[in-house]
MARFI-878421 format. One line per field, with one value per residue: residue number from 0; x, z, y negated of N, C-alpha, C in turn. Coordinates in pm, 1 decimal. Each point is the difference from the previous one (the first is absolute). Layout:
BEGIN
num <- [NUM	...]
n.u <- [X	...]
n.w <- [Z	...]
n.v <- [Y	...]
ca.u <- [X	...]
ca.w <- [Z	...]
ca.v <- [Y	...]
c.u <- [X	...]
c.w <- [Z	...]
c.v <- [Y	...]
// end
This chain:
BEGIN
num <- [0	1	2	3	4	5	6	7	8	9	10	11	12	13	14	15	16	17	18	19	20	21	22	23	24	25	26	27	28	29	30	31	32	33	34	35	36	37	38	39	40	41	42	43	44	45	46	47	48	49	50	51	52	53	54	55	56	57	58	59	60	61	62	63	64	65	66	67	68	69	70	71	72	73	74	75	76	77	78	79	80	81	82	83	84	85	86	87	88	89	90	91	92	93	94	95	96]
n.u <- [-4764.0	35.2	-84.1	147.2	-1.2	-34.8	-91.1	-4.9	-40.5	-2.5	27.3	104.6	-61.0	41.1	88.0	52.3	141.3	41.8	126.9	-25.1	-177.0	91.1	140.8	-71.6	24.2	170.8	28.7	-134.3	128.3	70.1	26.7	-74.9	82.6	105.5	-119.3	5.4	-35.1	31.9	34.7	60.7	-124.3	-5.1	118.9	-6.8	-165.0	-57.0	17.4	-64.8	-55.1	62.4	-14.5	-179.8	-4.9	90.3	-41.8	-71.0	69.7	35.4	-158.1	-78.0	128.8	9.0	41.7	-63.2	8.6	130.7	-16.6	111.3	-153.7	-42.8	64.7	-53.4	-188.9	72.4	139.9	-99.3	-134.1	-18.0	22.5	-108.7	-23.6	115.9	-18.5	-155.0	112.9	-22.5	127.2	17.3	150.3	82.7	3.2	-123.0	-29.4	85.9	-12.0	-159.1	1.8]
n.w <- [-14181.7	-110.3	-73.2	48.1	-148.4	52.7	66.7	168.4	53.0	-131.7	68.9	-43.3	-33.4	120.3	-88.2	56.0	18.3	-53.0	46.3	-13.9	-68.8	-35.7	27.6	-112.4	8.7	62.1	-28.2	-131.3	14.2	43.6	21.3	-125.4	70.5	-11.1	-36.9	77.6	127.2	52.3	-103.8	-53.8	28.2	-40.3	108.9	76.5	-70.5	75.6	166.8	-10.4	-77.2	44.1	86.7	47.7	24.4	90.0	45.9	-76.3	-4.6	90.7	-24.4	-23.0	51.8	-124.2	-116.3	96.7	30.4	99.5	-126.7	43.6	-12.7	109.9	-2.5	56.6	86.4	60.0	78.5	-75.9	15.4	76.2	61.2	-18.0	85.4	62.9	-90.6	15.8	95.4	-61.3	-18.1	53.7	2.2	-93.9	96.4	132.4	-100.0	-54.7	19.4	-28.1	-118.1]
n.v <- [-4057.1	69.4	99.1	-36.6	-14.5	126.3	-37.1	-22.7	-112.0	57.6	25.3	15.2	115.5	24.8	19.8	31.1	21.7	139.2	-4.5	-114.2	70.3	95.5	-49.5	-108.0	37.0	33.1	-104.3	30.5	123.9	-60.7	-159.3	78.2	54.3	-112.4	-43.1	-123.2	108.7	-149.2	95.8	-121.3	86.2	-99.8	-15.9	78.9	28.6	-153.2	38.9	88.0	-97.5	-60.3	103.7	-23.1	-134.2	-52.4	76.2	-109.2	-92.7	19.5	98.6	-168.5	39.5	60.7	-55.7	-88.3	153.9	-18.0	83.2	137.6	18.5	-51.6	48.6	138.4	9.1	-83.7	69.8	19.4	-63.5	-89.1	120.6	2.5	-155.4	31.2	153.6	-99.9	34.8	-65.1	-67.1	-80.6	13.7	-92.7	-106.9	49.8	-12.1	-157.4	-32.4	37.7	-109.8]
ca.u <- [144.1	5.0	149.4	24.0	-47.8	39.8	35.8	-43.8	-169.7	-33.0	-187.9	3.9	13.3	154.9	1.9	31.1	3.4	-53.2	30.4	-73.5	-78.0	20.0	-5.1	-125.9	-135.7	-66.5	-54.1	-141.8	-73.1	63.5	-101.3	-139.7	27.1	-22.3	-90.1	-102.0	-119.1	-66.7	25.8	-151.3	-24.9	83.5	118.1	20.3	-33.4	136.2	66.8	-66.4	-33.4	163.3	65.9	-51.0	33.5	162.1	15.5	-78.0	132.3	93.7	-18.9	28.9	123.9	12.9	140.9	138.2	74.4	147.4	-3.7	67.9	8.0	-10.5	146.0	49.1	-60.2	20.6	79.5	7.6	-29.0	147.1	101.7	-69.0	-55.5	118.5	39.4	-86.6	22.1	111.4	81.0	-99.1	92.4	100.1	107.3	-23.2	20.7	160.5	58.4	-16.3	37.5]
ca.w <- [-128.2	-80.8	31.6	-208.8	-48.6	51.3	196.0	40.8	34.3	-81.7	40.1	-54.0	148.2	-8.7	-24.3	98.9	-35.2	61.3	95.2	95.1	-19.2	84.8	99.9	98.2	-49.9	83.9	61.2	34.6	43.6	117.5	2.2	59.0	65.8	141.2	-48.2	119.1	-63.7	19.6	-180.7	-99.9	-81.3	-167.4	-36.6	-10.1	-105.1	-137.6	-40.8	-44.1	-143.5	-26.9	35.2	-192.9	-142.7	-27.8	-3.1	-165.4	-46.7	27.5	-51.9	-160.8	-46.2	21.7	-112.6	90.2	78.7	-77.4	68.4	-108.7	-121.1	-98.8	34.7	-157.2	-127.1	-44.6	-59.0	-155.4	-90.6	-14.0	-115.7	-160.5	-2.9	23.4	-144.1	-69.9	1.8	-63.6	35.3	64.5	-41.6	-42.4	22.3	70.0	-52.4	-7.2	141.8	47.4	-135.3]
ca.v <- [85.3	104.1	150.5	7.6	171.8	70.9	-34.0	97.2	-19.4	-14.7	108.0	94.3	181.1	49.4	185.7	145.6	126.5	123.2	-12.6	-98.6	60.9	212.7	-50.7	-54.5	115.8	85.5	-67.1	-63.8	73.6	-18.4	-107.8	80.7	128.9	-21.4	-64.2	17.6	9.4	-133.2	-133.6	-65.3	71.0	-109.4	50.4	168.2	-17.2	0.0	54.5	100.7	-46.7	-49.5	98.8	113.8	-35.4	96.9	172.4	36.0	-52.2	87.3	138.6	-19.0	-12.9	148.7	-5.0	-25.5	50.3	76.5	166.6	22.6	-13.2	-171.1	-108.5	65.6	-47.0	-106.1	85.9	109.2	-56.2	-103.4	57.9	37.4	-97.6	-59.0	-2.1	-93.7	-191.7	-127.9	-142.6	-176.6	-163.5	78.5	-10.7	97.9	141.2	111.5	9.3	87.2	146.7]
c.u <- [-46.8	102.2	41.2	10.7	147.5	60.2	-70.2	-126.3	-81.3	-143.5	46.6	35.0	140.1	26.1	59.2	71.0	-58.8	52.7	-35.4	-91.0	-48.2	11.5	-99.0	-166.1	74.3	28.6	-113.9	-26.9	10.6	-118.5	-141.4	60.6	-23.3	-102.3	-96.4	-171.2	-85.8	45.5	-133.7	8.1	-16.6	115.6	19.0	-30.3	170.1	159.8	6.1	-14.2	177.8	56.5	4.1	59.5	146.8	-33.7	-44.8	129.8	65.9	21.9	3.1	104.5	75.4	150.8	69.2	-18.5	111.1	-35.3	73.5	-56.1	-39.9	152.5	96.5	-13.3	17.2	149.2	40.9	-51.6	158.6	94.8	-19.4	-1.4	171.3	73.6	-25.9	30.1	106.1	42.2	-107.5	84.1	54.0	145.0	-8.9	49.7	132.8	24.0	0.2	41.5	96.2]
c.w <- [-101.8	-14.4	-158.9	4.5	64.9	148.1	-31.2	20.9	-138.2	20.0	-74.0	75.0	-25.1	-43.5	54.6	-103.3	58.0	128.0	123.8	-7.6	113.2	156.9	104.2	-20.4	123.2	151.2	92.6	55.1	142.0	57.9	24.7	54.0	156.8	43.4	158.1	-60.6	31.0	-107.2	-30.5	-153.1	-180.3	21.6	-44.2	-132.2	-140.3	-3.4	-53.0	-130.0	-54.5	-7.2	-173.9	-132.1	-13.5	-14.1	-123.4	-66.5	-9.7	-70.0	-137.5	-51.0	32.0	-43.4	140.8	100.0	-23.1	69.6	-129.7	-165.8	-107.7	28.1	-126.4	-209.8	-47.3	-44.0	-81.4	-99.1	-12.9	-50.6	-152.2	-72.1	-68.6	-101.9	-102.7	53.6	-58.9	101.4	50.7	-123.3	-155.0	94.9	72.1	-128.2	-9.1	162.1	84.2	-148.0	29.8]
c.v <- [59.7	63.2	24.8	192.5	42.9	-5.3	164.1	-75.3	-10.8	106.4	190.2	108.5	13.7	139.2	46.1	154.0	60.8	31.5	-75.7	19.7	59.0	-172.9	-43.6	138.4	76.9	-159.7	-52.2	175.8	7.6	-51.9	70.2	65.5	-122.2	-92.8	28.9	54.0	-119.6	-71.4	-1.8	110.4	-33.9	1.8	162.9	-31.5	-73.1	85.5	114.7	-15.0	14.9	120.1	109.8	-66.9	0.6	122.5	24.3	-74.1	132.5	92.6	-19.0	-35.4	76.6	-112.6	-80.7	65.7	77.4	114.1	44.5	71.4	-128.7	-38.6	84.0	-67.3	-145.5	-23.1	36.6	-130.7	-115.0	94.8	6.9	-127.7	-56.4	-41.3	-56.4	-182.2	-57.9	-57.2	-87.4	-33.0	88.3	5.4	134.7	150.4	-36.6	38.0	153.8	150.5	27.5]
// end
C-alpha cells in the first residue's frame, strides 16, 4: 500500500522544537549514564554520537532560545513593523478603522 503525501511514513525527518530537543538530550544523557558495563560498545557510541549532534544543534540555534534579550529584540522589531502592515481586505479595514 502506498503512502499519500504528508503521511508520517513518507521517510521524512521528524521536526522537533527546541524544548523537545532539550528533553531528548537529557533523556539520552540519563540513558548513557545508566548503561551497564556489559552494554555493547556500538550502542554506547551511537548514543554518544546522537548526544553530540543534539548539543551541536542546540548550540547553533541561539535565535530559538527564549532569553530576555531575544524576546525584547523581537518585540521591538514587531512594534516597528506593525505600522507598516495593511489590512487583508477592505471589509476588515472598514471594521477595524
